[in-house]
mmCIF file as gemmi writes it, N, C-alpha and C atoms, coordinates in Angstrom:
data_model
loop_
_atom_site.group_PDB
_atom_site.id
_atom_site.type_symbol
_atom_site.label_atom_id
_atom_site.label_alt_id
_atom_site.label_comp_id
_atom_site.label_asym_id
_atom_site.label_entity_id
_atom_site.label_seq_id
_atom_site.pdbx_PDB_ins_code
_atom_site.Cartn_x
_atom_site.Cartn_y
_atom_site.Cartn_z
_atom_site.occupancy
_atom_site.B_iso_or_equiv
_atom_site.pdbx_formal_charge
_atom_site.auth_seq_id
_atom_site.auth_asym_id
_atom_site.pdbx_PDB_model_num
ATOM 1 N N . MET Axp A 1 ? 0.842 -1.191 0.011 1 0 ? 1 A 1
ATOM 2 C CA . MET Axp A 1 ? 0.031 -0.02 -0.037 1 0 ? 1 A 1
ATOM 3 C C . MET Axp A 1 ? 0.873 1.233 0.02 1 0 ? 1 A 1
ATOM 4 N N . ASN Axp A 2 ? 0.523 2.195 -0.766 1 0 ? 2 A 1
ATOM 5 C CA . ASN Axp A 2 ? 1.255 3.468 -0.877 1 0 ? 2 A 1
ATOM 6 C C . ASN Axp A 2 ? 1.153 4.207 0.455 1 0 ? 2 A 1
ATOM 7 N N . GLU Axp A 3 ? 2.255 4.683 0.957 1 0 ? 3 A 1
ATOM 8 C CA . GLU Axp A 3 ? 2.302 5.456 2.251 1 0 ? 3 A 1
ATOM 9 C C . GLU Axp A 3 ? 1.3 6.566 2.208 1 0 ? 3 A 1
ATOM 10 N N . GLU Axp A 4 ? 1.122 7.246 1.115 1 0 ? 4 A 1
ATOM 11 C CA . GLU Axp A 4 ? 0.263 8.421 1.035 1 0 ? 4 A 1
ATOM 12 C C . GLU Axp A 4 ? -1.232 8.012 1.197 1 0 ? 4 A 1
ATOM 13 N N . ASN Axp A 5 ? -1.533 6.728 0.928 1 0 ? 5 A 1
ATOM 14 C CA . ASN Axp A 5 ? -2.911 6.317 0.961 1 0 ? 5 A 1
ATOM 15 C C . ASN Axp A 5 ? -3.261 5.533 2.231 1 0 ? 5 A 1
ATOM 16 N N . THR Axp A 6 ? -2.348 5.414 3.158 1 0 ? 6 A 1
ATOM 17 C CA . THR Axp A 6 ? -2.747 4.788 4.414 1 0 ? 6 A 1
ATOM 18 C C . THR Axp A 6 ? -3.666 5.662 5.169 1 0 ? 6 A 1
ATOM 19 N N . PHE Axp A 7 ? -4.458 4.992 6.02 1 0 ? 7 A 1
ATOM 20 C CA . PHE Axp A 7 ? -5.4 5.732 6.864 1 0 ? 7 A 1
ATOM 21 C C . PHE Axp A 7 ? -4.666 6.766 7.707 1 0 ? 7 A 1
ATOM 22 N N . GLU Axp A 8 ? -3.569 6.32 8.272 1 0 ? 8 A 1
ATOM 23 C CA . GLU Axp A 8 ? -2.786 7.189 9.204 1 0 ? 8 A 1
ATOM 24 C C . GLU Axp A 8 ? -2.229 8.358 8.497 1 0 ? 8 A 1
ATOM 25 N N . ALA Axp A 9 ? -1.654 8.162 7.238 1 0 ? 9 A 1
ATOM 26 C CA . ALA Axp A 9 ? -1.121 9.269 6.483 1 0 ? 9 A 1
ATOM 27 C C . ALA Axp A 9 ? -2.19 10.281 6.089 1 0 ? 9 A 1
ATOM 28 N N . GLN Axp A 10 ? -3.361 9.772 5.737 1 0 ? 10 A 1
ATOM 29 C CA . GLN Axp A 10 ? -4.462 10.685 5.362 1 0 ? 10 A 1
ATOM 30 C C . GLN Axp A 10 ? -4.951 11.464 6.646 1 0 ? 10 A 1
ATOM 31 N N . MET Axp A 11 ? -4.962 10.754 7.74 1 0 ? 11 A 1
ATOM 32 C CA . MET Axp A 11 ? -5.419 11.376 8.986 1 0 ? 11 A 1
ATOM 33 C C . MET Axp A 11 ? -4.459 12.502 9.398 1 0 ? 11 A 1
ATOM 34 N N . ASP Axp A 12 ? -3.174 12.19 9.231 1 0 ? 12 A 1
ATOM 35 C CA . ASP Axp A 12 ? -2.147 13.224 9.532 1 0 ? 12 A 1
ATOM 36 C C . ASP Axp A 12 ? -2.268 14.445 8.647 1 0 ? 12 A 1
ATOM 37 N N . GLU Axp A 13 ? -2.551 14.176 7.349 1 0 ? 13 A 1
ATOM 38 C CA . GLU Axp A 13 ? -2.74 15.299 6.442 1 0 ? 13 A 1
ATOM 39 C C . GLU Axp A 13 ? -3.917 16.121 6.754 1 0 ? 13 A 1
ATOM 40 N N . LEU Axp A 14 ? -5.034 15.475 7.137 1 0 ? 14 A 1
ATOM 41 C CA . LEU Axp A 14 ? -6.252 16.188 7.547 1 0 ? 14 A 1
ATOM 42 C C . LEU Axp A 14 ? -5.991 17.027 8.763 1 0 ? 14 A 1
ATOM 43 N N . GLU Axp A 15 ? -5.244 16.449 9.761 1 0 ? 15 A 1
ATOM 44 C CA . GLU Axp A 15 ? -4.913 17.218 10.992 1 0 ? 15 A 1
ATOM 45 C C . GLU Axp A 15 ? -4.075 18.441 10.682 1 0 ? 15 A 1
ATOM 46 N N . LYS Axp A 16 ? -3.179 18.355 9.732 1 0 ? 16 A 1
ATOM 47 C CA . LYS Axp A 16 ? -2.312 19.498 9.377 1 0 ? 16 A 1
ATOM 48 C C . LYS Axp A 16 ? -3.16 20.583 8.699 1 0 ? 16 A 1
ATOM 49 N N . ILE Axp A 17 ? -4.119 20.18 7.838 1 0 ? 17 A 1
ATOM 50 C CA . ILE Axp A 17 ? -4.985 21.072 7.209 1 0 ? 17 A 1
ATOM 51 C C . ILE Axp A 17 ? -5.846 21.838 8.267 1 0 ? 17 A 1
ATOM 52 N N . VAL Axp A 18 ? -6.423 21.101 9.168 1 0 ? 18 A 1
ATOM 53 C CA . VAL Axp A 18 ? -7.292 21.679 10.256 1 0 ? 18 A 1
ATOM 54 C C . VAL Axp A 18 ? -6.496 22.645 11.099 1 0 ? 18 A 1
ATOM 55 N N . THR Axp A 19 ? -5.307 22.292 11.412 1 0 ? 19 A 1
ATOM 56 C CA . THR Axp A 19 ? -4.387 23.176 12.239 1 0 ? 19 A 1
ATOM 57 C C . THR Axp A 19 ? -4.144 24.452 11.515 1 0 ? 19 A 1
ATOM 58 N N . GLN Axp A 20 ? -3.778 24.363 10.239 1 0 ? 20 A 1
ATOM 59 C CA . GLN Axp A 20 ? -3.494 25.6 9.483 1 0 ? 20 A 1
ATOM 60 C C . GLN Axp A 20 ? -4.728 26.463 9.385 1 0 ? 20 A 1
ATOM 61 N N . LEU Axp A 21 ? -5.889 25.854 9.14 1 0 ? 21 A 1
ATOM 62 C CA . LEU Axp A 21 ? -7.113 26.637 9.041 1 0 ? 21 A 1
ATOM 63 C C . LEU Axp A 21 ? -7.526 27.236 10.363 1 0 ? 21 A 1
ATOM 64 N N . GLU Axp A 22 ? -7.317 26.559 11.438 1 0 ? 22 A 1
ATOM 65 C CA . GLU Axp A 22 ? -7.627 27.088 12.795 1 0 ? 22 A 1
ATOM 66 C C . GLU Axp A 22 ? -6.724 28.253 13.132 1 0 ? 22 A 1
ATOM 67 N N . ARG Axp A 23 ? -5.484 28.284 12.663 1 0 ? 23 A 1
ATOM 68 C CA . ARG Axp A 23 ? -4.604 29.427 12.914 1 0 ? 23 A 1
ATOM 69 C C . ARG Axp A 23 ? -5.106 30.714 12.266 1 0 ? 23 A 1
ATOM 70 N N . GLY Axp A 24 ? -5.763 30.538 11.124 1 0 ? 24 A 1
ATOM 71 C CA . GLY Axp A 24 ? -6.369 31.691 10.482 1 0 ? 24 A 1
ATOM 72 C C . GLY Axp A 24 ? -5.398 32.557 9.698 1 0 ? 24 A 1
ATOM 73 N N . ASP Axp A 25 ? -4.161 32.15 9.534 1 0 ? 25 A 1
ATOM 74 C CA . ASP Axp A 25 ? -3.153 32.992 8.85 1 0 ? 25 A 1
ATOM 75 C C . ASP Axp A 25 ? -2.943 32.523 7.402 1 0 ? 25 A 1
ATOM 76 N N . VAL Axp A 26 ? -3.847 31.827 6.845 1 0 ? 26 A 1
ATOM 77 C CA . VAL Axp A 26 ? -3.79 31.321 5.467 1 0 ? 26 A 1
ATOM 78 C C . VAL Axp A 26 ? -4.564 32.238 4.552 1 0 ? 26 A 1
ATOM 79 N N . PRO Axp A 27 ? -4.044 32.685 3.407 1 0 ? 27 A 1
ATOM 80 C CA . PRO Axp A 27 ? -4.785 33.509 2.489 1 0 ? 27 A 1
ATOM 81 C C . PRO Axp A 27 ? -6.104 32.792 2.099 1 0 ? 27 A 1
ATOM 82 N N . LEU Axp A 28 ? -7.118 33.59 1.796 1 0 ? 28 A 1
ATOM 83 C CA . LEU Axp A 28 ? -8.474 32.996 1.514 1 0 ? 28 A 1
ATOM 84 C C . LEU Axp A 28 ? -8.443 31.987 0.46 1 0 ? 28 A 1
ATOM 85 N N . GLU Axp A 29 ? -7.731 32.224 -0.692 1 0 ? 29 A 1
ATOM 86 C CA . GLU Axp A 29 ? -7.775 31.249 -1.773 1 0 ? 29 A 1
ATOM 87 C C . GLU Axp A 29 ? -7.154 29.912 -1.342 1 0 ? 29 A 1
ATOM 88 N N . GLN Axp A 30 ? -6.046 30.031 -0.557 1 0 ? 30 A 1
ATOM 89 C CA . GLN Axp A 30 ? -5.417 28.783 -0.093 1 0 ? 30 A 1
ATOM 90 C C . GLN Axp A 30 ? -6.289 28.141 0.975 1 0 ? 30 A 1
ATOM 91 N N . ALA Axp A 31 ? -6.963 28.871 1.792 1 0 ? 31 A 1
ATOM 92 C CA . ALA Axp A 31 ? -7.809 28.271 2.799 1 0 ? 31 A 1
ATOM 93 C C . ALA Axp A 31 ? -9.031 27.542 2.166 1 0 ? 31 A 1
ATOM 94 N N . LEU Axp A 32 ? -9.558 28.098 1.101 1 0 ? 32 A 1
ATOM 95 C CA . LEU Axp A 32 ? -10.624 27.426 0.364 1 0 ? 32 A 1
ATOM 96 C C . LEU Axp A 32 ? -10.173 26.098 -0.251 1 0 ? 32 A 1
ATOM 97 N N . GLU Axp A 33 ? -8.983 26.133 -0.843 1 0 ? 33 A 1
ATOM 98 C CA . GLU Axp A 33 ? -8.402 24.94 -1.45 1 0 ? 33 A 1
ATOM 99 C C . GLU Axp A 33 ? -8.145 23.862 -0.343 1 0 ? 33 A 1
ATOM 100 N N . GLN Axp A 34 ? -7.603 24.315 0.728 1 0 ? 34 A 1
ATOM 101 C CA . GLN Axp A 34 ? -7.303 23.379 1.851 1 0 ? 34 A 1
ATOM 102 C C . GLN Axp A 34 ? -8.634 22.793 2.391 1 0 ? 34 A 1
ATOM 103 N N . PHE Axp A 35 ? -9.634 23.675 2.522 1 0 ? 35 A 1
ATOM 104 C CA . PHE Axp A 35 ? -10.926 23.155 3.024 1 0 ? 35 A 1
ATOM 105 C C . PHE Axp A 35 ? -11.525 22.122 2.088 1 0 ? 35 A 1
ATOM 106 N N . LYS Axp A 36 ? -11.434 22.346 0.796 1 0 ? 36 A 1
ATOM 107 C CA . LYS Axp A 36 ? -11.849 21.336 -0.163 1 0 ? 36 A 1
ATOM 108 C C . LYS Axp A 36 ? -11.111 20.017 -0.039 1 0 ? 36 A 1
ATOM 109 N N . GLN Axp A 37 ? -9.796 20.186 0.08 1 0 ? 37 A 1
ATOM 110 C CA . GLN Axp A 37 ? -8.929 18.97 0.298 1 0 ? 37 A 1
ATOM 111 C C . GLN Axp A 37 ? -9.263 18.312 1.602 1 0 ? 37 A 1
ATOM 112 N N . GLY Axp A 38 ? -9.511 19.006 2.613 1 0 ? 38 A 1
ATOM 113 C CA . GLY Axp A 38 ? -9.853 18.477 3.936 1 0 ? 38 A 1
ATOM 114 C C . GLY Axp A 38 ? -11.221 17.667 3.801 1 0 ? 38 A 1
ATOM 115 N N . VAL Axp A 39 ? -12.193 18.242 3.139 1 0 ? 39 A 1
ATOM 116 C CA . VAL Axp A 39 ? -13.484 17.573 2.997 1 0 ? 39 A 1
ATOM 117 C C . VAL Axp A 39 ? -13.258 16.267 2.218 1 0 ? 39 A 1
ATOM 118 N N . ALA Axp A 40 ? -12.485 16.306 1.158 1 0 ? 40 A 1
ATOM 119 C CA . ALA Axp A 40 ? -12.228 15.063 0.376 1 0 ? 40 A 1
ATOM 120 C C . ALA Axp A 40 ? -11.529 14.028 1.244 1 0 ? 40 A 1
ATOM 121 N N . LEU Axp A 41 ? -10.513 14.414 2.004 1 0 ? 41 A 1
ATOM 122 C CA . LEU Axp A 41 ? -9.848 13.485 2.936 1 0 ? 41 A 1
ATOM 123 C C . LEU Axp A 41 ? -10.817 12.93 3.949 1 0 ? 41 A 1
ATOM 124 N N . SER Axp A 42 ? -11.634 13.765 4.508 1 0 ? 42 A 1
ATOM 125 C CA . SER Axp A 42 ? -12.583 13.314 5.515 1 0 ? 42 A 1
ATOM 126 C C . SER Axp A 42 ? -13.539 12.291 4.884 1 0 ? 42 A 1
ATOM 127 N N . ASN Axp A 43 ? -13.974 12.516 3.706 1 0 ? 43 A 1
ATOM 128 C CA . ASN Axp A 43 ? -14.884 11.532 3.028 1 0 ? 43 A 1
ATOM 129 C C . ASN Axp A 43 ? -14.171 10.215 2.777 1 0 ? 43 A 1
ATOM 130 N N . GLN Axp A 44 ? -12.9 10.285 2.355 1 0 ? 44 A 1
ATOM 131 C CA . GLN Axp A 44 ? -12.151 9.052 2.159 1 0 ? 44 A 1
ATOM 132 C C . GLN Axp A 44 ? -11.946 8.306 3.422 1 0 ? 44 A 1
ATOM 133 N N . LEU Axp A 45 ? -11.633 8.977 4.556 1 0 ? 45 A 1
ATOM 134 C CA . LEU Axp A 45 ? -11.4 8.398 5.824 1 0 ? 45 A 1
ATOM 135 C C . LEU Axp A 45 ? -12.733 7.791 6.343 1 0 ? 45 A 1
ATOM 136 N N . GLN Axp A 46 ? -13.833 8.432 6.142 1 0 ? 46 A 1
ATOM 137 C CA . GLN Axp A 46 ? -15.109 7.882 6.575 1 0 ? 46 A 1
ATOM 138 C C . GLN Axp A 46 ? -15.406 6.579 5.826 1 0 ? 46 A 1
ATOM 139 N N . LYS Axp A 47 ? -15.099 6.546 4.559 1 0 ? 47 A 1
ATOM 140 C CA . LYS Axp A 47 ? -15.352 5.389 3.686 1 0 ? 47 A 1
ATOM 141 C C . LYS Axp A 47 ? -14.473 4.254 4.171 1 0 ? 47 A 1
ATOM 142 N N . LYS Axp A 48 ? -13.206 4.536 4.464 1 0 ? 48 A 1
ATOM 143 C CA . LYS Axp A 48 ? -12.312 3.475 4.973 1 0 ? 48 A 1
ATOM 144 C C . LYS Axp A 48 ? -12.833 2.923 6.296 1 0 ? 48 A 1
ATOM 145 N N . LEU Axp A 49 ? -13.266 3.798 7.161 1 0 ? 49 A 1
ATOM 146 C CA . LEU Axp A 49 ? -13.779 3.332 8.509 1 0 ? 49 A 1
ATOM 147 C C . LEU Axp A 49 ? -15.02 2.479 8.319 1 0 ? 49 A 1
ATOM 148 N N . ALA Axp A 50 ? -15.94 2.88 7.412 1 0 ? 50 A 1
ATOM 149 C CA . ALA Axp A 50 ? -17.185 2.164 7.172 1 0 ? 50 A 1
ATOM 150 C C . ALA Axp A 50 ? -16.785 0.743 6.562 1 0 ? 50 A 1
ATOM 151 N N . GLU Axp A 51 ? -15.811 0.672 5.66 1 0 ? 51 A 1
ATOM 152 C CA . GLU Axp A 51 ? -15.4 -0.586 5.121 1 0 ? 51 A 1
ATOM 153 C C . GLU Axp A 51 ? -14.758 -1.439 6.15 1 0 ? 51 A 1
ATOM 154 N N . ALA Axp A 52 ? -14.009 -0.885 7.012 1 0 ? 52 A 1
ATOM 155 C CA . ALA Axp A 52 ? -13.357 -1.691 8.161 1 0 ? 52 A 1
ATOM 156 C C . ALA Axp A 52 ? -14.42 -2.195 9.067 1 0 ? 52 A 1
ATOM 157 N N . GLU Axp A 53 ? -15.369 -1.359 9.428 1 0 ? 53 A 1
ATOM 158 C CA . GLU Axp A 53 ? -16.477 -1.763 10.318 1 0 ? 53 A 1
ATOM 159 C C . GLU Axp A 53 ? -17.24 -2.902 9.688 1 0 ? 53 A 1
ATOM 160 N N . HIS Axp A 54 ? -17.541 -2.783 8.362 1 0 ? 54 A 1
ATOM 161 C CA . HIS Axp A 54 ? -18.268 -3.843 7.666 1 0 ? 54 A 1
ATOM 162 C C . HIS Axp A 54 ? -17.473 -5.149 7.7 1 0 ? 54 A 1
ATOM 163 N N . THR Axp A 55 ? -16.168 -5.085 7.496 1 0 ? 55 A 1
ATOM 164 C CA . THR Axp A 55 ? -15.374 -6.266 7.534 1 0 ? 55 A 1
ATOM 165 C C . THR Axp A 55 ? -15.315 -6.896 8.931 1 0 ? 55 A 1
ATOM 166 N N . LEU Axp A 56 ? -15.161 -6.044 9.919 1 0 ? 56 A 1
ATOM 167 C CA . LEU Axp A 56 ? -15.068 -6.533 11.28 1 0 ? 56 A 1
ATOM 168 C C . LEU Axp A 56 ? -16.349 -7.102 11.914 1 0 ? 56 A 1
ATOM 169 N N . THR Axp A 57 ? -17.502 -6.774 11.276 1 0 ? 57 A 1
ATOM 170 C CA . THR Axp A 57 ? -18.771 -7.253 11.8 1 0 ? 57 A 1
ATOM 171 C C . THR Axp A 57 ? -19.236 -8.521 11.063 1 0 ? 57 A 1
ATOM 172 N N . LYS Axp A 58 ? -18.349 -9.13 10.31 1 0 ? 58 A 1
ATOM 173 C CA . LYS Axp A 58 ? -18.695 -10.402 9.654 1 0 ? 58 A 1
ATOM 174 C C . LYS Axp A 58 ? -17.772 -11.481 10.126 1 0 ? 58 A 1
ATOM 175 N N . VAL Axp A 59 ? -18.277 -12.693 10.121 1 0 ? 59 A 1
ATOM 176 C CA . VAL Axp A 59 ? -17.492 -13.869 10.464 1 0 ? 59 A 1
ATOM 177 C C . VAL Axp A 59 ? -17.883 -14.949 9.486 1 0 ? 59 A 1
ATOM 178 N N . ILE Axp A 60 ? -17.046 -15.977 9.464 1 0 ? 60 A 1
ATOM 179 C CA . ILE Axp A 60 ? -17.242 -17.128 8.564 1 0 ? 60 A 1
ATOM 180 C C . ILE Axp A 60 ? -17.867 -18.247 9.437 1 0 ? 60 A 1
ATOM 181 N N . ASN Axp A 61 ? -19.038 -18.794 9.033 1 0 ? 61 A 1
ATOM 182 C CA . ASN Axp A 61 ? -19.652 -19.881 9.8 1 0 ? 61 A 1
ATOM 183 C C . ASN Axp A 61 ? -19.028 -21.256 9.379 1 0 ? 61 A 1
ATOM 184 N N . ASP Axp A 62 ? -19.516 -22.264 9.951 1 0 ? 62 A 1
ATOM 185 C CA . ASP Axp A 62 ? -18.98 -23.605 9.732 1 0 ? 62 A 1
ATOM 186 C C . ASP Axp A 62 ? -19.15 -24.045 8.293 1 0 ? 62 A 1
ATOM 187 N N . GLN Axp A 63 ? -20.103 -23.459 7.56 1 0 ? 63 A 1
ATOM 188 C CA . GLN Axp A 63 ? -20.289 -23.9 6.208 1 0 ? 63 A 1
ATOM 189 C C . GLN Axp A 63 ? -19.484 -23.013 5.218 1 0 ? 63 A 1
ATOM 190 N N . GLY Axp A 64 ? -18.664 -22.096 5.79 1 0 ? 64 A 1
ATOM 191 C CA . GLY Axp A 64 ? -17.788 -21.224 5.017 1 0 ? 64 A 1
ATOM 192 C C . GLY Axp A 64 ? -18.517 -20.016 4.453 1 0 ? 64 A 1
ATOM 193 N N . ASP Axp A 65 ? -19.692 -19.764 4.98 1 0 ? 65 A 1
ATOM 194 C CA . ASP Axp A 65 ? -20.458 -18.586 4.513 1 0 ? 65 A 1
ATOM 195 C C . ASP Axp A 65 ? -20.109 -17.369 5.384 1 0 ? 65 A 1
ATOM 196 N N . GLU Axp A 66 ? -20.098 -16.188 4.789 1 0 ? 66 A 1
ATOM 197 C CA . GLU Axp A 66 ? -19.894 -14.988 5.55 1 0 ? 66 A 1
ATOM 198 C C . GLU Axp A 66 ? -21.23 -14.538 6.162 1 0 ? 66 A 1
ATOM 199 N N . VAL Axp A 67 ? -21.261 -14.333 7.442 1 0 ? 67 A 1
ATOM 200 C CA . VAL Axp A 67 ? -22.495 -13.973 8.122 1 0 ? 67 A 1
ATOM 201 C C . VAL Axp A 67 ? -22.23 -12.788 9.089 1 0 ? 67 A 1
ATOM 202 N N . PRO Axp A 68 ? -23.218 -12.057 9.444 1 0 ? 68 A 1
ATOM 203 C CA . PRO Axp A 68 ? -23.017 -10.963 10.396 1 0 ? 68 A 1
ATOM 204 C C . PRO Axp A 68 ? -22.586 -11.509 11.768 1 0 ? 68 A 1
ATOM 205 N N . TYR Axp A 69 ? -21.744 -10.757 12.436 1 0 ? 69 A 1
ATOM 206 C CA . TYR Axp A 69 ? -21.25 -11.194 13.722 1 0 ? 69 A 1
ATOM 207 C C . TYR Axp A 69 ? -22.286 -10.847 14.728 1 0 ? 69 A 1
ATOM 208 N N . GLU Axp A 70 ? -22.664 -11.8 15.579 1 0 ? 70 A 1
ATOM 209 C CA . GLU Axp A 70 ? -23.641 -11.577 16.673 1 0 ? 70 A 1
ATOM 210 C C . GLU Axp A 70 ? -22.985 -12.004 17.946 1 0 ? 70 A 1
ATOM 211 N N . ARG Axp A 71 ? -22.855 -11.067 18.895 1 0 ? 71 A 1
ATOM 212 C CA . ARG Axp A 71 ? -22.278 -11.374 20.158 1 0 ? 71 A 1
ATOM 213 C C . ARG Axp A 71 ? -23.177 -12.234 20.989 1 0 ? 71 A 1
ATOM 214 N N . ALA Axp A 72 ? -22.662 -13.318 21.523 1 0 ? 72 A 1
ATOM 215 C CA . ALA Axp A 72 ? -23.471 -14.231 22.388 1 0 ? 72 A 1
ATOM 216 C C . ALA Axp A 72 ? -23.852 -13.525 23.627 1 0 ? 72 A 1
ATOM 217 N N . GLU Axp A 73 ? -25.042 -13.752 24.09 1 0 ? 73 A 1
ATOM 218 C CA . GLU Axp A 73 ? -25.515 -13.183 25.369 1 0 ? 73 A 1
ATOM 219 C C . GLU Axp A 73 ? -24.705 -13.838 26.527 1 0 ? 73 A 1
ATOM 220 N N . SER Axp A 74 ? -24.309 -12.993 27.464 1 0 ? 74 A 1
ATOM 221 C CA . SER Axp A 74 ? -23.52 -13.515 28.594 1 0 ? 74 A 1
ATOM 222 C C . SER Axp A 74 ? -24.504 -13.737 29.734 1 0 ? 74 A 1
ATOM 223 N N . ASN Axp A 75 ? -24.353 -14.775 30.473 1 0 ? 75 A 1
ATOM 224 C CA . ASN Axp A 75 ? -25.242 -15.063 31.596 1 0 ? 75 A 1
ATOM 225 C C . ASN Axp A 75 ? -24.429 -14.78 32.902 1 0 ? 75 A 1
ATOM 226 N N . ASP Axp A 76 ? -24.193 -13.502 33.165 1 0 ? 76 A 1
ATOM 227 C CA . ASP Axp A 76 ? -23.43 -13.137 34.327 1 0 ? 76 A 1
ATOM 228 C C . ASP Axp A 76 ? -24.25 -13.194 35.562 1 0 ? 76 A 1
């Protein structure tokens, strides 16, 4: 996987953008471009998280079928 495309690298980039925009010392045109880039990164990160959640909530049953994960009730 390309380092630039990792979740962590994208998150770091988004944090840098947010920090720069919060400082308020960025020219308007640059701030608008950074905002657009930040929104795009945020959308990509949300998609990756949704895909990870989808993957983590599935298990393989004894027949080899992928089924939703259901936590067994505990009798405490």
